[in-house]
TIMI-2910 file (N, C-alpha, C, CB; in pm, 1 decimal, decimal comma, always signed):
<rs>
+----------+----------+----------+----------+----------+----------+----------+----------+----------+----------+----------+----------+------+
!      n_x !      n_y !      n_z !     ca_x !     ca_y !     ca_z !      c_x !      c_y !      c_z !     cb_x !     cb_y !     cb_z ! resn !
+----------+----------+----------+----------+----------+----------+----------+----------+----------+----------+----------+----------+------+
!  -2052,9 !   +862,7 !  +1052,2 !  -2172,4 !   +815,8 !   +984,3 !  -2269,1 !   +751,1 !  +1082,7 !  -2135,6 !   +717,2 !   +873,8 !  Met !
!  -2212,8 !   +681,5 !  +1180,5 !  -2300,1 !   +621,7 !  +1280,7 !  -2370,0 !   +728,9 !  +1363,3 !  -2220,3 !   +528,5 !  +1371,9 !  Leu !
!  -2297,5 !   +836,5 !  +1394,9 !  -2359,2 !   +945,8 !  +1471,7 !  -2471,4 !  +1010,0 !  +1391,5 !  -2253,8 !  +1052,1 !  +1510,3 !  Ala !
!  -2450,8 !  +1027,0 !  +1261,8 !  -2556,2 !  +1082,4 !  +1177,6 !  -2676,2 !   +987,8 !  +1171,4 !  -2502,8 !  +1110,0 !  +1036,3 !  Asp !
!  -2648,6 !   +858,9 !  +1165,6 !  -2758,4 !   +762,9 !  +1163,8 !  -2837,2 !   +768,4 !  +1294,1 !  -2705,2 !   +621,2 !  +1139,9 !  Trp !
!  -2765,4 !   +771,6 !  +1410,1 !  -2834,2 !   +782,9 !  +1538,7 !  -2917,4 !   +910,0 !  +1546,2 !  -2733,6 !   +780,0 !  +1653,2 !  Phe !
!  -2861,9 !  +1019,5 !  +1495,2 !  -2935,7 !  +1145,8 !  +1497,8 !  -3061,0 !  +1136,5 !  +1412,0 !  -2846,7 !  +1261,3 !  +1449,5 !  Tyr !
!  -3049,0 !  +1078,1 !  +1293,1 !  -3164,9 !  +1067,1 !  +1204,5 !  -3273,1 !   +975,7 !  +1262,0 !  -3121,3 !  +1015,7 !  +1068,2 !  Asn !
!  -3233,6 !   +873,8 !  +1334,2 !  -3332,3 !   +779,7 !  +1387,8 !  -3394,8 !   +830,6 !  +1517,7 !  -3267,4 !   +643,6 !  +1411,7 !  Ile !
!  -3311,1 !   +873,9 !  +1612,1 !  -3360,7 !   +905,5 !  +1745,2 !  -3399,3 !  +1051,0 !  +1765,3 !  -3258,7 !   +868,9 !  +1844,8 !  Tyr !
!  -3369,1 !  +1137,3 !  +1670,6 !  -3407,6 !  +1277,6 !  +1684,7 !  -3535,0 !  +1309,2 !  +1607,0 !  -3294,5 !  +1368,1 !  +1637,6 !  Ala !
!  -3599,1 !  +1207,6 !  +1556,2 !  -3722,2 !  +1231,2 !  +1480,7 !  -3839,3 !  +1251,8 !  +1576,4 !  -3751,1 !  +1113,3 !  +1384,8 !  Leu !
!  -3926,2 !  +1342,0 !  +1539,0 !  -4047,5 !  +1360,1 !  +1619,6 !  -4153,8 !  +1260,7 !  +1571,9 !  -4100,6 !  +1507,7 !  +1609,8 !  Asp !
!  -4266,8 !  +1261,7 !  +1636,8 !  -4371,5 !  +1162,0 !  +1610,8 !  -4424,4 !  +1170,0 !  +1467,7 !  -4486,7 !  +1180,3 !  +1709,2 !  Glu !
!  -4431,7 !  +1288,3 !  +1410,0 !  -4483,7 !  +1301,4 !  +1273,3 !  -4389,8 !  +1236,6 !  +1172,5 !  -4504,5 !  +1449,2 !  +1237,7 !  Glu !
!  -4260,7 !  +1256,4 !  +1191,6 !  -4162,9 !  +1200,7 !  +1098,4 !  -4155,3 !  +1049,0 !  +1109,6 !  -4025,3 !  +1261,6 !  +1123,5 !  Lys !
!  -4173,6 !   +996,9 !  +1230,3 !  -4166,6 !   +851,6 !  +1247,6 !  -4279,7 !   +783,7 !  +1172,9 !  -4171,6 !   +814,3 !  +1396,3 !  Ile !
!  -4396,2 !   +844,2 !  +1174,0 !  -4510,1 !   +784,6 !  +1103,3 !  -4492,9 !   +792,1 !   +952,3 !  -4639,5 !   +854,1 !  +1143,9 !  Glu !
!  -4410,6 !   +884,8 !   +902,8 !  -4388,4 !   +898,4 !   +758,6 !  -4281,5 !   +801,0 !   +705,9 !  -4347,6 !  +1041,9 !   +726,4 !  Glu !
!  -4207,0 !   +738,5 !   +795,4 !  -4104,1 !   +644,3 !   +751,6 !  -4168,6 !   +524,2 !   +683,4 !  -4017,6 !   +598,3 !   +871,1 !  Leu !
!  -4111,8 !   +485,0 !   +572,4 !  -4166,4 !   +373,1 !   +498,0 !  -4076,5 !   +251,3 !   +504,8 !  -4188,8 !   +412,1 !   +354,9 !  Gly !
!  -4112,1 !   +153,9 !   +425,0 !  -4036,9 !    +28,8 !   +421,9 !  -3896,1 !    +50,9 !   +364,8 !  -4112,3 !    -76,6 !   +338,6 !  Ala !
!  -3883,0 !   +141,0 !   +268,0 !  -3752,2 !   +167,2 !   +209,7 !  -3658,3 !   +230,9 !   +312,4 !  -3765,9 !   +257,8 !    +87,0 !  Leu !
!  -3710,1 !   +323,4 !   +394,0 !  -3626,6 !   +383,9 !   +498,5 !  -3580,9 !   +279,2 !   +599,7 !  -3703,3 !   +496,3 !   +570,2 !  Asp !
!  -3671,8 !   +189,5 !   +637,4 !  -3635,7 !    +85,3 !   +732,6 !  -3534,0 !    -11,3 !   +670,8 !  -3761,4 !     +9,0 !   +778,8 !  Met !
!  -3550,6 !    -44,4 !   +542,9 !  -3456,9 !   -133,1 !   +475,0 !  -3318,1 !    -68,9 !   +464,7 !  -3509,5 !   -168,9 !   +335,3 !  Leu !
!  -3312,4 !    +60,0 !   +432,7 !  -3184,1 !   +129,5 !   +423,9 !  -3116,4 !   +136,2 !   +560,5 !  -3203,6 !   +270,9 !   +367,5 !  Met !
!  -3192,5 !   +159,2 !   +666,6 !  -3136,0 !   +161,0 !   +801,6 !  -3081,8 !    +22,7 !   +840,7 !  -3242,5 !   +207,1 !   +903,1 !  Asn !
!  -3154,1 !    -81,0 !   +802,3 !  -3107,5 !   -215,7 !   +833,6 !  -2978,7 !   -249,1 !   +756,7 !  -3217,0 !   -318,6 !   +800,8 !  Met !
!  -2971,5 !   -209,1 !   +629,2 !  -2848,9 !   -230,4 !   +552,4 !  -2732,3 !   -154,9 !   +613,7 !  -2868,5 !   -187,4 !   +407,1 !  Phe !
!  -2755,5 !    -30,9 !   +656,1 !  -2648,3 !    +49,5 !   +712,8 !  -2595,7 !    -12,2 !   +841,5 !  -2696,5 !   +191,5 !   +738,5 !  Phe !
!  -2683,1 !    -53,6 !   +929,0 !  -2639,6 !   -113,4 !  +1055,7 !  -2572,4 !   -248,5 !  +1031,3 !  -2759,4 !   -130,0 !  +1151,7 !  Ile !
!  -2625,8 !   -327,0 !   +939,7 !  -2564,1 !   -455,6 !   +908,6 !  -2420,8 !   -435,8 !   +858,5 !  -2647,6 !   -531,4 !   +803,6 !  Tyr !
!  -2401,8 !   -343,1 !   +764,6 !  -2268,2 !   -318,0 !   +711,5 !  -2176,1 !   -257,5 !   +816,3 !  -2276,1 !   -226,4 !   +591,1 !  Asn !
!  -2229,5 !   -173,8 !   +904,3 !  -2146,7 !   -115,8 !  +1010,5 !  -2097,6 !   -223,5 !  +1106,2 !  -2225,3 !     -8,9 !  +1087,7 !  Ser !
!  -2183,8 !   -316,2 !  +1142,2 !  -2144,2 !   -424,8 !  +1232,4 !  -2049,0 !   -521,0 !  +1161,1 !  -2268,8 !   -501,1 !  +1284,1 !  Ile !
!  -2080,2 !   -552,9 !  +1035,8 !  -1998,9 !   -648,8 !   +961,7 !  -1857,5 !   -597,7 !   +937,6 !  -2064,7 !   -681,1 !   +829,5 !  Leu !
!  -1841,5 !   -469,1 !   +909,5 !  -1711,2 !   -413,9 !   +874,4 !  -1644,3 !   -340,9 !   +990,5 !  -1725,6 !   -320,2 !   +757,7 !  His !
!  -1694,9 !   -355,3 !  +1109,3 !  -1631,6 !   -288,0 !  +1222,9 !  -1495,7 !   -349,9 !  +1255,5 !  -1722,8 !   -294,0 !  +1345,8 !  Ser !
!  -1477,8 !   -476,3 !  +1229,8 !  -1350,4 !   -541,7 !  +1257,4 !  -1237,9 !   -489,3 !  +1169,8 !  -1363,8 !   -690,2 !  +1238,8 !  Gly !
!  -1267,7 !   -458,6 !  +1044,2 !  -1163,6 !   -409,4 !   +954,6 !  -1118,7 !   -270,0 !   +994,7 !  -1213,0 !   -409,0 !   +810,3 !  Ile !
!  -1205,2 !   -192,0 !  +1055,2 !  -1165,5 !    -58,8 !  +1102,5 !  -1061,7 !    -72,5 !  +1212,8 !  -1288,5 !    +21,1 !  +1153,5 !  Val !
!  -1081,9 !   -164,7 !  +1302,7 !   -986,6 !   -187,9 !  +1411,4 !   -853,5 !   -235,1 !  +1354,7 !  -1042,0 !   -291,4 !  +1511,9 !  Ile !
!   -858,4 !   -326,9 !  +1259,6 !   -735,5 !   -377,6 !  +1198,2 !   -660,9 !   -265,9 !  +1125,8 !   -767,4 !   -492,1 !  +1100,5 !  Val !
!   -731,6 !   -181,1 !  +1053,9 !   -666,6 !    -70,6 !   +983,0 !   -602,9 !    +27,7 !  +1079,2 !   -766,7 !     +1,7 !   +894,5 !  Asn !
!   -668,1 !    +57,7 !  +1191,2 !   -608,7 !   +146,6 !  +1290,2 !   -482,0 !    +85,0 !  +1349,2 !   -709,6 !   +177,9 !  +1401,5 !  Phe !
!   -482,2 !    -44,5 !  +1371,9 !   -363,3 !   -111,0 !  +1425,2 !   -250,0 !   -107,3 !  +1323,2 !   -395,4 !   -256,6 !  +1464,2 !  Val !
!   -279,4 !   -127,1 !  +1195,1 !   -176,2 !   -121,5 !  +1091,3 !   -117,5 !    +19,0 !  +1081,4 !   -234,1 !   -164,7 !   +955,1 !  Ile !
!   -202,3 !   +121,0 !  +1085,1 !   -153,7 !   +259,3 !  +1079,5 !    -66,7 !   +288,9 !  +1200,8 !   -271,8 !   +359,0 !  +1072,6 !  Ile !
!   -109,7 !   +246,4 !  +1319,2 !    -30,6 !   +268,2 !  +1440,4 !   +103,9 !   +196,5 !  +1430,3 !   -107,8 !   +219,7 !  +1564,9 !  Phe !
!   +103,1 !    +74,3 !  +1378,0 !   +227,1 !     -2,5 !  +1364,2 !   +324,5 !    +67,5 !  +1270,2 !   +197,2 !   -144,1 !  +1313,1 !  Lys !
!   +275,7 !   +118,0 !  +1158,6 !   +363,9 !   +186,1 !  +1063,6 !   +422,1 !   +313,2 !  +1123,6 !   +288,4 !   +219,1 !   +935,0 !  Glu !
!   +342,8 !   +388,8 !  +1197,2 !   +395,5 !   +509,2 !  +1262,7 !   +498,2 !   +471,8 !  +1369,1 !   +281,0 !   +591,1 !  +1325,9 !  Leu !
!   +469,7 !   +367,4 !  +1445,1 !   +561,6 !   +324,1 !  +1550,4 !   +691,7 !   +271,9 !  +1491,3 !   +496,6 !   +216,4 !  +1637,2 !  Glu !
!   +685,6 !   +202,5 !  +1378,8 !   +806,0 !   +147,6 !  +1317,3 !   +895,8 !   +259,8 !  +1266,2 !   +769,3 !    +52,1 !  +1202,7 !  Ile !
!   +838,9 !   +365,8 !  +1210,9 !   +923,9 !   +474,5 !  +1163,0 !   +994,6 !   +542,6 !  +1279,5 !   +841,1 !   +576,9 !  +1083,8 !  Ser !
!   +927,7 !   +557,9 !  +1394,1 !   +993,9 !   +613,2 !  +1512,5 !  +1096,7 !   +515,3 !  +1568,7 !   +890,3 !   +648,3 !  +1620,2 !  Phe !
!  +1066,8 !   +387,1 !  +1563,2 !  +1160,8 !   +285,5 !  +1611,1 !  +1290,2 !   +290,7 !  +1531,6 !  +1098,6 !   +145,3 !  +1601,9 !  Tyr !
!  +1279,2 !   +309,8 !  +1400,6 !  +1398,4 !   +316,3 !  +1317,1 !  +1479,7 !   +441,6 !  +1350,0 !  +1359,9 !   +314,8 !  +1167,9 !  Gln !
!  +1413,0 !   +553,1 !  +1377,1 !  +1485,7 !   +675,0 !  +1414,2 !  +1555,6 !   +659,6 !  +1548,3 !  +1390,7 !   +794,3 !  +1418,9 !  Leu !
!  +1487,5 !   +600,5 !  +1646,2 !  +1544,5 !   +585,8 !  +1779,9 !  +1660,2 !   +486,4 !  +1778,3 !  +1436,7 !   +540,4 !  +1879,8 !  Val !
!  +1643,7 !   +378,9 !  +1702,9 !  +1748,4 !   +277,8 !  +1697,4 !  +1872,5 !   +330,7 !  +1627,0 !  +1697,5 !   +152,7 !  +1626,9 !  Lys !
!  +1854,9 !   +421,0 !  +1532,4 !  +1968,1 !   +482,4 !  +1465,0 !  +2026,4 !   +400,4 !  +1352,8 !  +2073,2 !   +510,7 !  +1562,3 !  Gly !
!  +1967,0 !   +288,8 !  +1320,9 !  +2016,6 !   +203,8 !  +1213,7 !  +1944,7 !   +241,7 !  +1084,9 !  +1996,3 !    +52,9 !  +1247,1 !  Asn !
!  +2007,5 !   +324,8 !  +1004,4 !  +1943,2 !   +370,1 !   +881,6 !  +1967,9 !   +275,8 !   +764,0 !  +1991,9 !   +508,7 !   +846,7 !  Met !
!  +2051,1 !   +174,0 !   +784,7 !  +2076,2 !    +79,5 !   +676,9 !  +1959,7 !    -16,3 !   +657,2 !  +2202,7 !     +1,6 !   +704,6 !  Asp !
!  +1889,6 !    -48,0 !   +763,9 !  +1776,0 !   -139,3 !   +755,8 !  +1646,7 !    -59,5 !   +747,8 !  +1773,4 !   -235,1 !   +877,3 !  Glu !
!  +1558,6 !   -103,8 !   +659,4 !  +1429,2 !    -38,1 !   +642,9 !  +1323,1 !   -120,3 !   +715,3 !  +1393,3 !    -21,1 !   +491,7 !  Glu !
!  +1260,5 !    -60,2 !   +814,2 !  +1154,5 !   -128,4 !   +887,6 !  +1016,5 !    -89,2 !   +836,6 !  +1165,4 !    -97,9 !  +1035,9 !  Tyr !
!   +998,2 !    +36,9 !   +808,5 !   +867,4 !    +86,9 !   +768,1 !   +847,8 !    +68,6 !   +617,7 !   +851,9 !   +235,3 !   +806,8 !  Ala !
!   +722,5 !    +60,7 !   +576,2 !   +691,3 !    +53,1 !   +434,5 !   +709,9 !   +190,2 !   +372,0 !   +547,5 !     +1,4 !   +411,9 !  Leu !
!   +760,7 !   +192,9 !   +251,7 !   +777,1 !   +319,5 !   +182,3 !   +753,3 !   +296,3 !    +33,6 !   +918,4 !   +380,1 !   +207,9 !  Ser !
!   +739,0 !   +405,5 !    -39,3 !   +716,5 !   +395,7 !   -182,8 !   +841,5 !   +341,1 !   -251,7 !   +677,9 !   +533,3 !   -241,4 !  Val !
!   +958,1 !   +380,1 !   -203,1 !  +1081,8 !   +330,7 !   -263,1 !  +1095,7 !   +179,5 !   -246,9 !  +1202,1 !   +400,9 !   -200,8 !  Asp !
!  +1063,6 !   +128,5 !   -128,4 !  +1070,3 !    -16,9 !   -108,0 !   +966,5 !    -90,4 !   -191,3 !  +1050,7 !    -50,5 !    +39,5 !  Leu !
!   +848,1 !    -31,6 !   -206,1 !   +745,1 !    -94,1 !   -288,4 !   +788,8 !    -97,6 !   -434,3 !   +611,4 !    -19,2 !   -274,3 !  Ala !
!   +847,9 !    +12,4 !   -483,1 !   +895,9 !    +16,2 !   -621,3 !  +1008,1 !    -85,2 !   -642,8 !   +944,7 !   +157,5 !   -657,3 !  Tyr !
!  +1100,0 !    -92,8 !   -548,3 !  +1210,6 !   -188,0 !   -558,6 !  +1158,6 !   -332,0 !   -559,2 !  +1309,8 !   -167,8 !   -442,6 !  Gln !
!  +1063,0 !   -360,9 !   -473,2 !  +1007,6 !   -495,9 !   -468,1 !   +932,8 !   -530,4 !   -596,2 !   +914,7 !   -510,2 !   -348,2 !  Ser !
!   +857,5 !   -434,1 !   -649,4 !   +784,6 !   -460,5 !   -773,4 !   +879,4 !   -481,4 !   -890,6 !   +689,0 !   -346,0 !   -803,9 !  Leu !
!   +985,7 !   -402,1 !   -898,5 !  +1079,1 !   -421,1 !  -1009,6 !  +1154,3 !   -553,1 !   -998,1 !  +1178,3 !   -305,6 !  -1015,5 !  Thr !
!  +1181,2 !   -597,7 !   -876,5 !  +1249,1 !   -726,3 !   -859,5 !  +1156,4 !   -844,2 !   -887,8 !  +1305,1 !   -737,6 !   -718,4 !  Glu !
!  +1030,4 !   -830,9 !   -851,2 !   +937,9 !   -942,9 !   -867,3 !   +874,4 !   -949,5 !  -1005,8 !   +829,9 !   -934,1 !   -763,6 !  Asp !
!   +855,2 !   -835,2 !  -1070,0 !   +785,0 !   -832,1 !  -1198,4 !   +877,5 !   -794,9 !  -1313,3 !   +669,4 !   -734,3 !  -1192,4 !  Leu !
!  +1001,3 !   -839,5 !  -1307,8 !  +1098,5 !   -803,9 !  -1410,9 !  +1060,1 !   -860,4 !  -1546,8 !  +1236,7 !   -853,2 !  -1372,0 !  Trp !
!   +986,7 !   -971,5 !  -1550,4 !   +956,1 !  -1035,6 !  -1677,8 !   +855,9 !   -956,5 !  -1761,9 !   +902,7 !  -1174,1 !  -1653,1 !  Met !
!   +790,7 !   -855,5 !  -1701,7 !   +698,2 !   -771,4 !  -1777,2 !   +766,0 !   -647,7 !  -1835,3 !   +583,2 !   -729,3 !  -1688,8 !  Phe !
!   +891,2 !   -624,1 !  -1800,8 !   +967,3 !   -511,4 !  -1852,3 !  +1060,3 !   -562,0 !  -1962,1 !  +1047,6 !   -440,8 !  -1738,7 !  Asn !
!  +1038,5 !   -521,2 !  -2088,0 !  +1122,1 !   -573,3 !  -2196,9 !  +1269,9 !   -538,6 !  -2181,0 !  +1072,4 !   -520,2 !  -2329,1 !  Pro !
!  +1301,7 !   -423,7 !  -2120,8 !  +1442,5 !   -388,2 !  -2101,4 !  +1510,2 !   -480,5 !  -2000,8 !  +1454,7 !   -243,4 !  -2055,1 !  Leu !
!  +1437,2 !   -518,7 !  -1896,1 !  +1494,3 !   -611,5 !  -1798,5 !  +1510,8 !   -751,3 !  -1858,4 !  +1405,8 !   -617,9 !  -1673,2 !  Met !
!  +1417,0 !   -791,7 !  -1942,7 !  +1428,7 !   -922,1 !  -2009,3 !  +1551,0 !   -922,2 !  -2099,9 !  +1300,5 !   -954,8 !  -2091,0 !  Val !
!  +1568,4 !   -812,3 !  -2177,0 !  +1686,4 !   -801,1 !  -2262,4 !  +1814,0 !   -804,5 !  -2180,1 !  +1680,8 !   -672,8 !  -2344,7 !  Phe !
!  +1815,8 !   -735,2 !  -2066,9 !  +1934,5 !   -731,8 !  -1982,2 !  +1965,4 !   -869,4 !  -1924,5 !  +1916,1 !   -630,8 !  -1869,6 !  Asp !
!  +1863,8 !   -943,3 !  -1883,6 !  +1887,7 !  -1078,8 !  -1831,3 !  +1943,5 !  -1172,1 !  -1939,1 !  +1757,7 !  -1137,4 !  -1774,2 !  Arg !
!  +1887,4 !  -1162,1 !  -2059,5 !  +1936,8 !  -1245,8 !  -2169,5 !  +2079,4 !  -1205,1 !  -2206,0 !  +1844,0 !  -1234,4 !  -2293,4 !  Ile !
!  +2106,2 !  -1074,4 !  -2210,9 !  +2240,1 !  -1024,3 !  -2240,8 !  +2339,8 !  -1070,6 !  -2135,3 !  +2239,4 !   -871,1 !  -2249,6 !  Tyr !
!  +2298,7 !  -1067,0 !  -2008,9 !  +2386,4 !  -1112,5 !  -1900,2 !  +2415,3 !  -1261,8 !  -1912,6 !  +2322,8 !  -1082,2 !  -1763,1 !  Phe !
!  +2315,9 !  -1337,4 !  -1953,9 !  +2334,1 !  -1482,0 !  -1968,2 !  +2439,6 !  -1513,7 !  -2074,2 !  +2200,8 !  -1549,4 !  -2004,5 !  Tyr !
!  +2434,7 !  -1442,5 !  -2187,4 !  +2527,5 !  -1470,6 !  -2296,5 !  +2661,3 !  -1399,0 !  -2281,4 !  +2464,7 !  -1432,1 !  -2427,4 !  Phe !
!  +2661,9 !  -1274,1 !  -2233,6 !  +2784,9 !  -1195,4 !  -2229,9 !  +2858,8 !  -1207,5 !  -2096,9 !  +2753,6 !  -1050,5 !  -2257,1 !  Ala !
!  +2788,3 !  -1234,8 !  -1990,7 !  +2852,4 !  -1245,9 !  -1860,7 !  +2854,8 !  -1115,5 !  -1783,3 !  +2991,2 !  -1295,5 !  -1877,7 !  Gly !
!  +2805,0 !  -1008,9 !  -1839,2 !  +2793,9 !   -880,7 !  -1769,7 !  +2668,5 !   -809,8 !  -1819,3 !  +2921,2 !   -792,2 !  -1792,4 !  Tyr !
!  +2622,3 !   -713,2 !  -1743,0 !  +2499,3 !   -642,0 !  -1777,1 !  +2523,2 !   -545,6 !  -1892,6 !  +2445,3 !   -566,2 !  -1655,2 !  His !
!  +2420,4 !   -521,3 !  -1970,3 !  +2433,3 !   -430,8 !  -2084,3 !  +2458,5 !   -287,4 !  -2039,4 !  +2308,1 !   -436,7 !  -2170,7 !  Ser !
!  +2413,5 !   -250,9 !  -1922,1 !  +2436,4 !   -115,3 !  -1871,7 !  +2582,5 !    -92,1 !  -1836,6 !  +2349,4 !    -88,9 !  -1749,6 !  Ala !
!  +2660,4 !   -199,1 !  -1821,3 !  +2802,6 !   -183,4 !  -1790,7 !  +2879,7 !   -123,7 !  -1907,7 !  +2863,1 !   -317,5 !  -1752,5 !  Asp !
!  +2821,1 !   -123,9 !  -2027,2 !  +2887,4 !    -65,0 !  -2142,6 !  +2891,9 !    +87,0 !  -2133,5 !  +2817,2 !   -107,1 !  -2270,2 !  Leu !
!  +2787,7 !   +148,1 !  -2079,1 !  +2781,6 !   +294,7 !  -2074,7 !  +2781,5 !   +351,1 !  -1933,0 !  +2658,5 !   +342,5 !  -2146,8 !  Tyr !
!  +2755,7 !   +271,6 !  -1831,1 !  +2765,9 !   +315,8 !  -1691,9 !  +2890,5 !   +254,3 !  -1630,8 !  +2638,7 !   +276,7 !  -1610,2 !  Asp !
!  +2969,6 !   +338,3 !  -1566,3 !  +3092,4 !   +287,4 !  -1506,7 !  +3058,4 !   +205,7 !  -1383,4 !  +3188,8 !   +402,7 !  -1471,1 !  Glu !
!  +3097,0 !    +80,3 !  -1384,5 !  +3071,0 !    -12,2 !  -1275,0 !  +3204,4 !    -45,8 !  -1210,3 !  +2997,6 !   -141,5 !  -1324,8 !  Asn !
!  +3223,8 !    -14,5 !  -1081,5 !  +3352,8 !    -44,2 !  -1019,2 !  +3385,3 !   -193,6 !  -1015,9 !  +3354,8 !    +10,5 !   -879,0 !  Pro !
!  +3284,5 !   -280,1 !  -1020,9 !  +3309,8 !   -424,3 !  -1019,6 !  +3352,7 !   -476,4 !  -1156,1 !  +3185,9 !   -498,5 !   -973,5 !  Asp !
!  +3317,4 !   -404,2 !  -1262,4 !  +3345,0 !   -451,7 !  -1397,8 !  +3395,5 !   -335,0 !  -1482,5 !  +3217,8 !   -515,7 !  -1461,8 !  Asn !
!  +3518,5 !   -296,7 !  -1464,0 !  +3574,6 !   -183,2 !  -1538,5 !  +3623,4 !   -223,1 !  -1677,6 !  +3689,5 !   -121,5 !  -1460,2 !  Arg !
!  +3642,1 !   -348,7 !  -1703,5 !  +3698,4 !   -390,5 !  -1832,8 !  +3599,7 !   -373,6 !  -1947,3 !  +3743,1 !   -535,3 !  -1825,9 !  Ser !
!  +3470,0 !   -381,4 !  -1921,0 !  +3369,9 !   -373,2 !  -2027,3 !  +3316,8 !   -231,7 !  -2048,3 !  +3255,1 !   -465,7 !  -1996,4 !  Asp !
!  +3363,7 !   -136,5 !  -1969,2 !  +3313,9 !     +1,1 !  -1978,9 !  +3375,9 !    +70,0 !  -2099,5 !  +3344,9 !    +80,4 !  -1849,5 !  Tyr !
!  +3292,8 !   +132,0 !  -2180,7 !  +3339,1 !   +207,9 !  -2296,7 !  +3334,1 !   +355,3 !  -2256,3 !  +3250,5 !   +178,9 !  -2426,4 !  Ile !
!  +3449,2 !   +419,1 !  -2233,8 !  +3447,0 !   +558,9 !  -2191,0 !  +3396,8 !   +650,1 !  -2303,4 !  +3587,1 !   +603,0 !  -2145,7 !  Pro !
!  +3331,5 !   +757,6 !  -2263,9 !  +3277,1 !   +851,0 !  -2363,3 !  +3386,2 !   +940,4 !  -2416,0 !  +3164,1 !   +935,7 !  -2303,3 !  Asn !
+----------+----------+----------+----------+----------+----------+----------+----------+----------+----------+----------+----------+------+
</rs>
């Protein structure tokens, strides 16, 4: 976009320059102001992207697949479900059930090796 702006400003011939009005000058000033103001975030975003790519290679080279270094959709989903459990009515029911019964409600129909006594076989 900056290259297009430079081309539009500096590639104009004398006739076009005289036709430029106050609105064109105002739009050019807004564009340059926003480009200068937001140039820092572009650098930060490039560094974040580079870091994420480097972390995924670091995890492959290190060979430790048990630890997650890079951000992923699965980790984001896991974090959201752990942090926002109170907005899920099934999780609220499960927490209340666990409080009163001492085991999770899913242990009734899913075989849990830690709690085999409460499992109801099909």
